[in-house]
VOKOLSE-965975 format. One record per residue: x, y, z of N, C-alpha, C in turn. Coordinates in pm, whole numbers, plus 50000, padded with zeros to 5 digits. Example, Ala and Ser with C-alpha at 12.3 -4.5 7.8 and 13.67 -1.06 7.14 Angstrom:
! residues 2
513194943150780512304955050780513204967050780;512854977550708513674989450714512905000350787;
This chain:
! residues 302
751974626412540752044629612683751814644512704;750964647712803750734661712839751884666412928;752564677012888753724681712966753474694913036;752354701713001752004714413064750514714513095;750144721513201748734722113237747904729513133;748514738913060747794745512951747404735512843;748244725312821747904714812725746694706812772;746544705712904745394698712960744094705612919;744094718912919742904726312878742534723212734;743534722212649743274719012509742764704712494;743344695412569742934681412560741484679712603;741104685812714739764683612767738704690012677;739064700612606738114706812513737724697112402;738644688212366738364678612260737504666912307;737264665912436736524654512492735024657012504;734584669212476733164672212488732824678912619;731784687012617731404695212732730764686712843;731144689612968730584683013085729724692913165;728974687513261728094695913344728684696813485;728984708913526729604711313655728594717313752;728654712513878727864718513985728824723614091;728774736514120729674742614219728904745314347;729454740414460728814741514589729244754214662;728294762614697728534775214768729504784114689;729124786614565729994793914472729774809014487;730174814214602729934828314633731164837214614;732294831514575733554839114571734014841514428;734814851714412735244855914278736154845614212;737014838714288737914828814228737134817114170;736154812014245735354800914194734534805314074;733834816414087732974821113977733824824413855;734984830813876735844834313763736374822113691;736784811913766737304799713704736214792313628;735024791313688733914784613621733504792313496;733514805513507733164813913391734124811213275;735424810713305736394808113199736224794113142;735924784313227735704770713179734484770013087;733454777613121732274778313035732654784712901;733394795712905733804802612782734684793912695;735494785312756736364776312680735614764312624;734374762612663733594751412613733844738412686;734434739212807734724727212885733494722312958;732714731713015731564728013097730384737413072;729204732413107728064740713142728014740513295;727514751113356727684752113501726424756313575;726244749813691725224753613788725944758513913;725614770413960726204776014081725164775514193;725504768514300724644767914418725214777514522;724404786714569724874796514667723844807414685;724264818414741723384829914758723334837814628;722194837914564722094843614429722434858514428;722024865814528722354880214533723864882314539;724544874114620726004875114629726664871414497;726174860714435726734856414306726564867414201;725384873414196725144884214098726044896314126;726254899214255727124910514290728564907914245;729054895714271730414892214229730544892814078;729544887614007729584887913861729604902213808;728844910913869728834925013827730194931513850;730794928613968732104934413999733194929213906;733084916613866734114910313781733774911213632;732644917913601732194919413461731994905813394;731324896913466730994883613417729484883113392;729094877613278727664876413245727064865213329;726244868713425725664858813516724724849313443;724214853313328723244845213254723864832713192;725204831613194725834819413141725714807713238;725284810613363725154800313466723694797413496;723434785313542722174782413608722394784813758;721534792213822721704795713963720674788514049;721174783014161720294776314258720504783014393;719424788114452719514795614577719714786414697;720784788914773720994782914905722064791014975;721634799415069722554808615134723334802315248;722894790615295723584783915405724724775215351;725904776915409727114769915360726944754815360;726524749215472726394734615483725334729315387;724184736015385723084731515298723454732615150;724284742515116724704744114976725464731714927;726314726215014727024713914978726074702414956;725064701215044724074690515032723264692014904;722854704214874722074706814752722894703514628;724154707414625725014704814510725154689814486;725354682214594725454667614581724134661714533;723034666914583721724662014540721534664014389;721964675414338721854677914194722654667814113;723844664114163724634653714096723864640614098;723284637014212722544624514224721294624314138;720764636014109719584636914022719954636713874;721234635113845721684634413706721864647813640;721974658513720722084671913665723524677113662;724494668213690725894672313685726804660313669;727954662613605728954652213584730144653513677;730324665313737731414667413831731024678013932;731604676814051731284685714162732474694714189;732214707014233733294716414265733044723014399;734074724114477734024731114605734164746114582;733254753814639733344768314634733904773714764;733154782414830733654789214948733384781515078;732734770115070732494762415193733764755415238;733814752215367735014745815423735124731515373;736344726215375736594712715324735824702215402;735734703615534735034693315613733564692615577;732924704015549731514703915511731334698415370;732254701515283732224696215146732354681015148;733324676115223733564661715230732394654615299;731804661015399730674654915469729514652715372;729284662115282728214660615184728504649115087;729754647915047730144637114955730034623515023;730414622815151730494610115223729194605915290;728164614115285726894610615348726434596615305;726114588315403725704574515373724354573815306;723524583915327722184583715268722074591715140;722794602915133722614611915017723914615914951;725014608614978726314612614925726624607014788;727914606814755728354603114621729234590514619;729264583214730730094571314733729414559914656;730214551714586729654541014504728894530314582;729174529114712728464519314793729094505614793;730374504814758731094492214760731854490714891;732224478314924732864475315052734164483015071;734954484214966736284490314977736334504614924;735224511714932735194525714888736294533814956;736954542314880738024550614935738154563314853;738254574514920738534587114854739994590614874;740594596614773741954601814788742084614914713;743014623214758743244636514700744374635614599;744084639314477745034638014367745464651914319;746764653914302747254666614252748194664714133;748074673414036748994673513922749754686813927;751084686013929751924697713948752784700613826;752834713213788753784717913688754794726513763;755964720613787756994726913870758104732013779;758454744813788759464750313698760774742513696;761164736513807762454729513814762374715013765;761184710313726761054696413682760654696013535;761074685413467760954685013321759614680013270;758694676313358757384671713315756414673013431;755154669913407754154670513512754384659413614;754014662213739754084652313846752684650113902;752274637613910750984634013968751254628814110;750584634514211750934631614350749694628714434;749874620314536748794617114628749354609814751;748724610214866747564618014907748054630114986;747404641514967747874653915029746864660615120;745644654915128744624662315201743534653915267;743504640915245742364633115295742764621915390;743674613115349744004601215427745224604215514;745074605015645746214608915731747384599215724;747114586415737748184576415741747714563915667;747814563915534747284552615457747974539515493;747164528815509747744515615531748094509215397;748564497015400749014490415277747904489715173;746714485915217745604484515123745244498115062;745244508515145744934521815095746014526815000;747264523615030748354527714939748204521114802;747774508714801747534502114673746404508914598;745364513214671744274520514607744724533914554;745524541114634746064554014589746914552114464;747744541814465748614539014350747774536814224;746684529314239745804526814125745244539914069;744834549014157744314561914112745404570714051;746624569914105747744577214046747964572913901;747964559813880748194554313746747054558413653;745834557413703744664561213623744734575713581;745094584513675745184598913644746324601713546;747474595213568748614597113478748264592713336;747564581713325747194576813191746214586113122;745364592913200744454602713139745224614513082;746464616613131747354627113079748244621812967;747874610112915748544603712801749954598812834;750184595512961751434588913001751194574012990;751784567812891751444554012855751744544012966;752934544713025753314535813134753934544213244;753114549213337753604558513439754694552313527;755654560713565756704556713658756334562013797;756084552813889755594556314021756694554514125;757014565114197757974564414308757194563814439;757444553214516756834552014648757784558614748;757384570114799758294579014871758454574915018;759684576015066760004574315209761144584015241;761624583615365762694592615405764044588415349;764154575915306765404570615253765094559915151;766034558115060765874547314962766344533815016;766924533815134767324521315198766104514615262;766074501315257764964494015320765274492615468;764844502515544765074502815688763874496815760;764074485815830762974478915897762374487116009;763084497316056762564505916161761614516516110;761484517715977760594527615917759494520515840;758274520215892757184513215822756994517815677;757224530715651757054535715514758014528815418;759254526315465760244519415382759834505015356;759384498215458758984484215445757804482815350;756784491215368755594490415284755924494115139;756814503815120757234507514985757934495914916;758784488914991759494477314934758514466314895;757504464114977756504453814946755724457614820;755294470214813754544474714695755394473414569;756674477014580757584475814466757724461314422;757864452214516757984438014483756684432614422;755554437414469754264433514410754214437314263;754724449414233754744453814093755684445114011;756834441614068757794433013997757164419713960;756284414714045755664401614023754364402313946;754024414213898752844415513814751534417513888;751584419514019750374421714096749844435914079;750694444814037750294458614004750644460613857;749644463313777749834463713632749734477913577;750324479913461750174492613390751114503513430;752094500413518753014510813564754344504613603;755384512913605756674509313663756704515013804;756954506613903756874510814043758194507714112;758714517614187759944515414263759834522314399;760374515714500760394521414633761004511714732;761454516814844761334530914883762314539714807;761874551814778762734561914718762604574914797;763734580614836763724594014891763364603814779;762844615414814762374624714712763464628514614;764704630614663765754635114572766034624914462;766114612114499766424602114396765224598914308;764024602614353762834600414270762754610414155;763244622614179763014633214079764304639414023;765464635114071766724641114028767684630213981;767944629913851768764619313792770184619313849;770734631213872772104632013926772174625614065;771174628314149771144622214282771034607014271;770214602414178770054588014160771364581414116;772084587914026773364582513979774374582414093;774434593414169775374594314281775124583114382;773834579914405773494569614502773384555614440;773814554814311773884542014239772534535114229;771514542914202770184537314174769974537514023;769724526013967769704524713821768334521213765;767314520413848765984516913798765414527513706;764374523813632763764532913535763014544513602;762564542513724761804553013793762724563613850;763864559513904764764568713975765164580513887;764924592513938765284604713867764314608913760;763264601113736762354604213624760914600513658;760504601913783759164597813824758074606213759;756984599513723755764606413680754804608313796;754884599313894753944599314006754694597514137;754214604314241754754602814376753644597914467;753884586614533752974581314634753564584414771;752924593414845753464597814973753094588215085;753964587215189753694577915298752614582715394;752384595915400751384601215493750974615215449;749944620315514749394633215474750354644715500;751174643515606752114654315638753114656415525;753714645515479754704646815372754074651815243;752894646715210752214651115089751794665615095;751254669615209750764683315223751904693415223;753004690115291754174698915293754764700215151;754844688915079755344689414941754474698714856;753164697014868752204704914791752404719814816;752484723714942752574737914974753964743614947;754994735414963756334740114930756464742614780;755884733614700755944735414555755234748214511;754074750914570753314762514526753864775614582;754284775514709754714788014772756194791314747;757054781214743758484783714723758904782414577;758304772814506758774769714371757904775414261;756794781914297755924787914196755254777914106;754944766114159754314755714078752864759114048;752404755113931750984755213900750454741313930;749174740413967748644727414002747174726113968;746734713713965745314710313953745044699514055;743924700514127743654691014236742204686314232;742004673814272740644668314277740624656614374;739414652614410739194640514489738664629814395;739244617814403738774606614323738304595514416;737454586814363736914575714439735404576814459;734834588714439733384590414442732814586814305;731494587314292730864583714165731204593614054;731534605914093731964616013996733214622814050;734054628413964735214636014013734744648114094;735454650914203735084661814292736284671214307;736134683314260737234693014264737414697914407;738634696714457738944701314592740194709914587;740004722714599741114732214609740914740514734;741954747214777741854756014893741024768214857;740314773414956739554785814933740464797214892;741754796314928742714806914895743414804614762;743164793314696743844790514570743424800314461;744314802114364744074811814257743004806914160;742504816214082741534812813978742144803113878;743434804713847744094795813752744144781513806;744444779913934744444766613995743064760313985;742034768114012740684762914007740294759213863;740724767113765740444763813625741174750913584;742454749913622743194737513593742494725413655;741974727313776741324716313847740014712313780;739294722113729738074719013654738424710413531;739474714313461739894706913342740324692713377;741094691313484741544677913526740364669013562;739424674513639738254666613679737384663213558;737204672813468736394670213349736994659113265;738304658213263738984647813187738694633913243;738394633213373738134620313437736684615813424;735814624713380734384621313371734154609913272;733264601113309732944589813220731944594113115;
């Protein structure tokens, strides 16, 4: 089991080098993270953006620009389209967001004519995050925090499947998934509680395989054994969750930002559900977060 994000870097190095395409890679954090990933032997990289700006950033950061393949596109929106096209042409195994906004990045991925969706009836993208939180004893895999505002039952089942898949890539043999709500009581007035109870019962009956699933669970009893004991919750997931399935984007997003800003958590984030893993971090995220995210996405490449 991978217990630290630094271990993730070591694991992905053993899996072989992948080809990364970065969309609108004009900023020092993106270029610096990709540069380090190249130096670690994780990826070969193509940077799509304004070449003069990229060369200027590389000179300022003392990065050898010749380690990258450069593709000129100074327009933010078009850079996303070009990056996706390179993936579709077989010139990349994973996509990375640079300085372009999230909506333009997602629009390029979701394009019905030139995007990266598999083309199946139930296609769904979700935002996956892996957190190393100083106050917790292992990594936490969490979703959704940035894409699906209010997932319905079917979408929650899809998110759960991706949570388990990501956890298993981190060598967690049988992930413990907590379906989060405001309370661990099954309150019929709270749809999140009802849906969590249904998902938990589906897992009990074998309809969800490869994981231990419990819910509804409030956050405290999902991650704190003492709270679980106090509230007389005895399941295997309570107090020891590997994965958190959030009821909506607000709860997931607040958790994500509270962990990073208040608790000093390190994280890696990506979008799953497209034909290739797509790295999605904030433009303000650190170079270390972007490097962790490259490693996480590279680990998911087929």
